[in-house]
C-alpha positions in Angstrom: 73.4 -70.1 -19.9 74.7 -68.9 -16.3 76.5 -71.7 -16.1 78.3 -71.6 -19.2 79.3 -68.1 -17.5 80.6 -69.5 -14.4 82.7 -72.0 -16.8 84.4 -69.4 -19.1 85.0 -67.2 -15.7 87.5 -70.9 -14.2 88.6 -70.9 -17.7 89.9 -67.3 -17.1 91.6 -67.8 -13.5 93.4 -70.9 -14.5 94.8 -69.0 -17.6 95.9 -66.1 -16.3 99.3 -67.3 -13.9 100.0 -70.1 -17.1 100.2 -67.2 -19.6 102.1 -64.8 -16.8 104.5 -68.3 -16.3 105.6 -68.9 -20.2 106.8 -65.1 -19.8 108.3 -65.1 -16.9 110.2 -67.4 -18.6 111.3 -65.8 -22.0 112.6 -63.6 -19.6 115.2 -66.1 -17.3 116.3 -67.2 -21.2 117.7 -63.7 -22.5 118.8 -63.1 -19.1 120.9 -66.3 -18.9 122.4 -65.9 -22.6 123.0 -62.2 -21.9 125.1 -63.7 -18.8 126.8 -66.2 -20.6 127.7 -63.6 -23.3 129.2 -60.9 -20.4 131.2 -63.9 -19.3 132.5 -64.5 -22.8 133.8 -60.9 -23.4 135.1 -60.7 -19.8 137.1 -64.2 -20.8 138.6 -62.7 -23.9 139.7 -59.4 -21.8 141.5 -61.5 -19.7 142.9 -63.4 -22.8 144.0 -60.8 -25.0 144.8 -57.9 -22.5 142.7 -55.6 -23.2 143.0 -52.3 -21.9 141.7 -50.7 -18.7 138.4 -49.5 -19.9 138.1 -52.7 -21.4 138.3 -54.6 -17.9 136.2 -52.0 -16.8 133.4 -52.3 -19.2 133.6 -56.3 -18.2 133.5 -55.3 -14.9 130.3 -53.5 -15.2 128.9 -56.7 -17.5 130.0 -58.7 -15.1 127.8 -56.7 -12.6 124.4 -56.7 -14.5 124.7 -60.3 -14.5 124.4 -61.1 -11.0 122.0 -58.4 -11.3 120.5 -60.4 -13.8 121.3 -63.9 -11.5 119.6 -62.0 -8.5 116.8 -60.9 -10.8 116.2 -64.7 -11.7 116.1 -65.7 -8.9 113.4 -63.6 -7.8 111.6 -64.3 -11.0 111.7 -68.2 -9.9 110.5 -67.4 -6.3 107.6 -65.8 -7.5 106.9 -68.2 -10.2 106.7 -70.8 -8.1 103.7 -68.8 -5.5 102.0 -68.1 -8.6 102.6 -71.9 -9.5 100.9 -72.3 -6.2 97.8 -70.2 -5.4 97.5 -71.4 -8.9 96.8 -75.2 -7.5 95.0 -73.6 -4.6 92.7 -71.7 -6.3 92.3 -75.0 -9.0 91.7 -77.0 -5.7 89.1 -74.9 -4.3 87.4 -74.3 -8.2 87.5 -78.0 -8.4 86.0 -78.9 -5.1 83.5 -76.1 -5.0 82.3 -77.6 -9.3 82.4 -80.8 -7.2 79.4 -79.2 -4.5 77.5 -77.9 -7.3 77.5 -81.2 -9.0 76.1 -83.3 -5.8 74.4 -80.1 -5.2 72.2 -80.9 -8.6 71.8 -84.2 -7.9 70.4 -84.6 -5.2 67.8 -81.4 -6.0 67.4 -83.6 -9.2 66.8 -86.9 -6.8 65.0 -84.9 -4.4 62.4 -83.7 -6.9 62.0 -87.3 -8.6 61.4 -88.3 -5.5 58.4 -86.0 -4.9 56.9 -86.2 -8.5 56.7 -90.1 -7.6 54.9 -89.8 -5.0 52.4 -87.4 -6.2 52.1 -89.6 -8.8 50.9 -92.9 -5.9 49.4 -90.2 -4.2 47.4 -89.1 -7.2 46.6 -93.0 -7.8 45.3 -94.4 -4.8 43.0 -91.5 -4.7 41.8 -91.8 -7.8 41.0 -95.6 -7.0 39.8 -94.7 -3.8 37.7 -92.4 -5.7 36.3 -95.2 -8.1 36.6 -98.3 -5.4 34.0 -95.1 -3.5 31.9 -94.9 -6.3 31.7 -98.2 -6.8 30.3 -98.9 -3.8 28.1 -96.6 -4.0 26.6 -97.1 -6.6 26.4 -100.8 -5.8 24.5 -99.5 -2.6 22.4 -97.1 -4.8 21.1 -99.8 -7.0 20.5 -102.0 -4.0 18.0 -99.4 -2.2 16.6 -98.7 -5.8 15.8 -103.1 -6.3 15.0 -103.2 -2.4 12.5 -99.7 -2.5 10.8 -101.2 -6.0 10.4 -104.4 -4.9 8.9 -102.6 -1.6 6.7 -100.2 -3.8 5.6 -103.4 -6.3 4.3 -104.6 -3.1 2.7 -102.1 -1.6 1.2 -100.5 -4.5 -1.9 -103.1 -5.3 -2.5 -103.2 -1.3 -2.5 -99.1 -1.2 -4.9 -98.8 -4.6 -6.9 -101.4 -3.1 -7.4 -100.4 0.3 -8.0 -95.9 -1.1 -9.8 -97.6 -3.7 -13.5 -98.1 -0.8 -16.1 -95.7 -1.7 -16.2 -92.4 -0.1 -17.7 -92.6 3.5 -20.6 -92.1 3.7 -22.4 -90.4 6.8 -26.2 -89.5 7.3 -25.2 -85.7 8.4 -25.7 -83.3 6.3 -23.1 -81.5 4.5 -20.5 -84.4 5.1 -17.4 -84.5 3.6 -15.9 -86.3 0.6 -13.6 -88.5 2.0 -12.4 -91.9 2.4 -13.3 -93.3 6.1 -9.6 -94.4 5.9 -8.2 -90.9 5.0 -10.5 -89.9 8.1 -10.1 -92.4 10.6 -6.6 -91.2 10.1 -7.5 -87.7 11.1 -9.8 -88.3 13.8 -6.6 -89.9 15.3 -3.8 -87.1 14.5 -6.3 -84.7 15.4 -6.9 -86.5 19.3 -2.6 -86.4 18.7 -2.6 -82.5 18.9 -5.6 -82.4 21.2 -3.6 -84.8 24.0 -0.1 -82.6 23.1 -1.9 -79.0 23.3 -3.8 -80.3 26.9 0.2 -81.6 28.0 1.8 -78.3 27.0 -0.9 -75.9 28.6 0.8 -75.8 32.1 3.6 -74.1 31.0 1.5 -72.0 27.5 -0.7 -70.5 30.7 2.0 -70.3 34.0 2.2 -66.5 34.2 5.2 -67.3 35.9 7.4 -68.9 33.3 6.2 -66.6 30.6 9.7 -65.3 30.2 11.1 -68.5 29.7 8.5 -69.2 27.2 8.7 -65.9 25.7 12.9 -66.8 24.9 12.3 -70.2 23.7 9.4 -68.5 21.2 11.9 -66.2 19.5 14.7 -69.2 19.8 12.0 -70.8 17.3 11.1 -68.4 15.2 15.3 -67.3 14.9 15.7 -71.0 13.4 13.1 -71.4 10.8 13.8 -67.5 9.7 17.0 -68.2 9.3 16.9 -71.3 6.8 18.0 -70.9 3.8 17.5 -72.8 0.8 21.2 -74.6 1.2 23.0 -77.4 2.2 24.8 -75.8 4.9 22.3 -73.8 6.9 20.2 -76.1 6.1 22.6 -79.5 8.0 23.3 -75.7 10.6 19.7 -75.4 11.8 18.2 -78.7 11.6 21.5 -78.8 14.2 20.0 -76.1 16.1 16.8 -77.3 16.3 17.9 -80.8 17.4 20.3 -79.3 20.3 17.4 -77.2 21.6 14.3 -79.7 21.3 16.6 -82.8 22.6 16.9 -80.6 26.2 13.4 -79.9 26.8 10.9 -82.2 28.3 7.4 -82.3 30.0 4.9 -79.5 29.2 8.2 -76.9 27.6 9.3 -79.6 25.1 5.4 -80.1 23.9 5.1 -76.5 23.9 8.3 -76.0 21.8 7.1 -78.8 19.2 4.0 -77.2 19.2 4.9 -73.4 18.3 7.5 -75.1 16.2 5.0 -76.3 13.8 2.8 -73.7 14.1 6.1 -71.3 12.7 6.7 -74.2 9.8 3.1 -73.4 8.6 3.0 -69.6 8.3 6.7 -70.3 6.6 4.4 -71.8 3.6 2.1 -68.3 3.6 4.9 -65.6 3.5 7.5 -68.3 1.4 6.7 -71.1 0.1 3.2 -69.2 -1.4 6.0 -67.3 -3.5 8.7 -69.9 -4.1 7.6 -73.5 -4.3 11.4 -75.0 -3.9 11.7 -73.4 -0.4 9.9 -76.3 1.0 12.3 -78.8 0.3 14.7 -76.5 2.8 11.6 -76.4 5.1 11.3 -80.4 4.9 14.9 -82.0 5.0 15.6 -79.0 8.1 12.6 -81.3 10.1 12.3 -84.8 8.4 16.3 -85.4 10.1 14.7 -85.0 13.4 12.3 -87.4 12.7 13.9 -90.4 14.8 14.8 -88.2 17.6 11.7 -86.9 17.9 9.3 -89.6 17.0 6.1 -87.0 17.9 6.8 -84.0 15.8 6.2 -85.7 12.3 3.0 -86.2 13.4 1.8 -83.3 15.1 3.2 -81.2 11.8 0.7 -83.3 10.0 -2.3 -82.4 12.4 -1.5 -79.2 11.9 -1.8 -79.5 8.5 -4.8 -81.0 8.0 -6.1 -78.5 10.7 -5.4 -75.6 8.3 -6.1 -77.7 5.0 -9.0 -79.9 4.5 -7.0 -80.8 0.8 -4.1 -82.8 3.0 -6.4 -84.9 4.4 -7.2 -85.5 1.3 -11.3 -84.3 2.1 -13.7 -82.3 -0.2 -17.0 -79.9 1.3 -19.8 -80.1 -1.6 -21.3 -77.2 -1.3 -25.0 -77.5 -2.1 -27.8 -75.1 -0.7 -29.7 -78.2 0.9 -25.5 -79.0 3.4 -25.4 -75.9 4.5 -28.4 -72.7 4.0 -25.6 -70.0 3.8 -22.4 -69.7 2.1 -21.1 -68.9 5.3 -21.3 -72.2 6.4 -19.7 -74.2 3.9 -16.3 -71.5 3.5 -15.7 -72.4 7.4 -15.6 -76.3 6.9 -13.4 -75.5 3.8 -11.1 -73.8 5.9 -11.3 -70.0 3.9 -10.1 -67.4 6.4 -12.2 -64.6 7.6 -11.3 -61.0 6.9 -10.7 -58.6 8.9 -13.3 -55.7 7.7 -15.9 -58.7 7.6 -16.4 -61.6 4.9 -14.2 -64.3 4.1 -11.0 -64.7 2.0 -11.5 -65.0 -1.9 -10.9 -68.1 -4.1 -7.9 -67.3 -5.5 -6.2 -66.6 -2.0 -7.8 -69.9 -0.2 -6.3 -72.0 -3.3 -3.4 -70.0 -3.2 -2.3 -71.1 1.2 -4.2 -74.6 0.6 -1.1 -75.2 -2.5 1.9 -73.9 0.5 0.5 -76.0 3.3 0.4 -79.7 -0.1 3.8 -77.7 -1.4 5.4 -78.2 2.0 3.1 -82.3 3.1 4.9 -83.5 -0.7 8.3 -82.3 -0.1 8.1 -84.3 3.7 6.5 -86.9 1.9 9.4 -87.4 -0.6 12.2 -86.6 1.5 15.7 -88.9 1.4 15.4 -88.9 5.0 12.4 -91.0 6.0 11.2 -94.2 5.0 9.1 -95.5 2.7 6.8 -96.7 5.2 7.1 -92.8 6.3 7.4 -91.3 3.4 6.4 -92.5 -0.1 3.7 -94.8 0.6 1.9 -91.8 2.6 2.4 -89.8 -0.7 1.2 -93.2 -2.9 -1.6 -94.0 -0.3 -2.7 -90.1 -0.7 -2.8 -90.4 -4.4 -5.0 -93.0 -4.4 -7.5 -91.8 -1.2 -7.8 -88.1 -3.4 -8.6 -90.0 -7.3 -10.6 -92.2 -5.3 -12.9 -90.6 -3.3 -12.6 -86.5 -3.5 -14.3 -85.3 -6.8 -12.6 -83.8 -9.4 -13.1 -80.1 -8.3 -11.0 -76.9 -8.6 -9.4 -77.2 -5.5 -8.8 -81.4 -5.4 -7.1 -80.7 -8.9 -4.7 -77.6 -6.4 -3.9 -80.0 -4.3 -2.6 -82.6 -7.0 -0.8 -80.4 -8.4 1.2 -79.3 -5.8 1.9 -82.7 -4.7 2.5 -83.8 -8.5 5.5 -81.1 -8.7 7.3 -81.4 -5.7 6.7 -85.3 -5.2 6.3 -87.1 -8.6 10.0 -87.5 -9.3 10.5 -89.4 -5.8 7.3 -91.6 -6.6 8.3 -92.4 -10.5 12.2 -93.8 -9.2 10.0 -95.7 -6.0 6.8 -96.8 -7.6 7.7 -97.1 -11.4 5.4 -99.0 -13.7 2.3 -98.4 -10.9 3.1 -94.7 -10.6 2.7 -94.2 -14.3 -0.6 -96.0 -14.4 -2.0 -93.5 -12.1 -1.0 -90.7 -14.1 -2.9 -92.3 -16.5 -6.0 -92.9 -14.7 -5.2 -89.1 -14.2 -5.6 -88.2 -17.7 -8.3 -90.4 -18.8 -10.7 -90.1 -16.7 -10.0 -87.8 -14.0 -9.4 -84.4 -15.8 -11.8 -84.8 -18.6 -14.4 -84.7 -15.3 -12.4 -81.8 -14.4 -13.6 -80.1 -17.6 -17.1 -81.6 -17.9 -17.6 -79.5 -14.3 -18.3 -76.6 -16.7 -16.2 -74.7 -13.5 -14.4 -71.7 -15.8 -11.8 -71.0 -12.7 -10.9 -74.7 -13.0 -9.7 -75.2 -16.1 -6.3 -72.9 -15.7 -5.1 -75.5 -13.2 -6.7 -78.9 -15.8 -4.4 -77.3 -17.9 -1.4 -77.4 -16.2 -2.5 -80.9 -14.7 -3.0 -82.1 -18.3 0.9 -80.3 -19.3 2.9 -82.5 -16.0 2.0 -86.0 -17.5 2.0 -85.4 -21.3 5.1 -83.1 -20.8 6.8 -86.0 -18.8 7.5 -83.8 -15.7 7.6 -86.6 -13.8 10.7 -88.2 -15.3 12.6 -84.6 -14.0 13.7 -84.4 -10.5 12.9 -81.0 -9.7 15.3 -78.1 -10.6 15.5 -77.1 -6.7 15.7 -80.4 -4.9 19.2 -80.5 -5.4 19.8 -77.6 -3.0 23.9 -76.2 -3.4 26.5 -76.0 -1.3 26.5 -72.9 0.0 25.3 -69.7 -1.4 26.8 -66.7 -3.9 27.1 -64.0 -0.1 28.9 -67.0 1.4 31.0 -67.7 -0.9 32.2 -63.5 -1.1 32.5 -63.5 2.4 35.2 -66.4 2.1 
């Protein structure tokens, strides 16, 4: 519509001079006719001897004719000027139209080129994404096939190694556990004792107290800032790596021991309430394993020291083995209350479940190779089912491990893991229910529901954590 209006304005600009020129031409024609009539009258007056009045009139007519000729000459001059101005304006408008047309064509060409570039970039990005997705899929399939092959080879060996009878010790009150599990516990306990001895000079040195307090405060702050988002997990893992990699000798040993203690304290205050938070703690610690080889063994040793079910081992109460109940509760790891006595069994089992949730999250972590992660989880299950008696405590540990690591074990071991779950359903649970412990019924019911509903076929909902939390998005 704007272009059409501009065209009408230009037509009006062209048409007005032409109309004025036509009127001027008609006026000139009339003047010429009047001049011709006046000359004819003058000739007639001379020839026929008109009177002086007629001659005067003829003279006046001649003067009028002369004035008319002068007007005609001036009009011609004005018409010529108007015509020249019209030509100039026409040329100017034609130039403007040509310029606008060139600009429009150039803009259209640029727009078309930009659209073509965008399409080409989109197609290139789509091809790159498709190629990347295909490559990732092929790599995942190859890794899954390799893991499955390794798992099938290790499964039989693990079951055979863990199927050994419980260690038989003549001492009364000995735990029920496989000999390989007890040997591993002993080895880790020796590592923990050696590390504590190495850290003792720094821990006991009075002049180093300000430095020690600052280091401990820094580690506590990092651990308390861990949240269940990928962004925060990467940040805190980087902070811990930067801090621990800068230390050496007794200072480094003390820092690692302090970190293990603070991670275990998170089990009692965070993991016990939010089971999925164990994934966040594990994902912060496991990337440090290649750079700090002793960190995960030290953390496992702390778990074994705080929770005997993480070995796994179970102490069975009997009056012959434990004349007083206090000895049995100490062996199992019950905490003594400040007002006297020991914590109730429900509180003890809650702590046990929290420790086992962290242990399960560590063993199933993607950052660990199979021999340091899933293979340990498989060996733990085999040792628990073969060497530990079905009871409320062992069932609690089994439930926690399956909750967070069951899906990864299923992905790695496939049919072998399905056989193990069938063993839980057909042997472990019937013996647990036949024990007559009414307090064990809830955990037995949950385990049966886990197996029958196929919960191991689905990843835990908290395993795939978001990149950021809602508060971060609102700040952005």
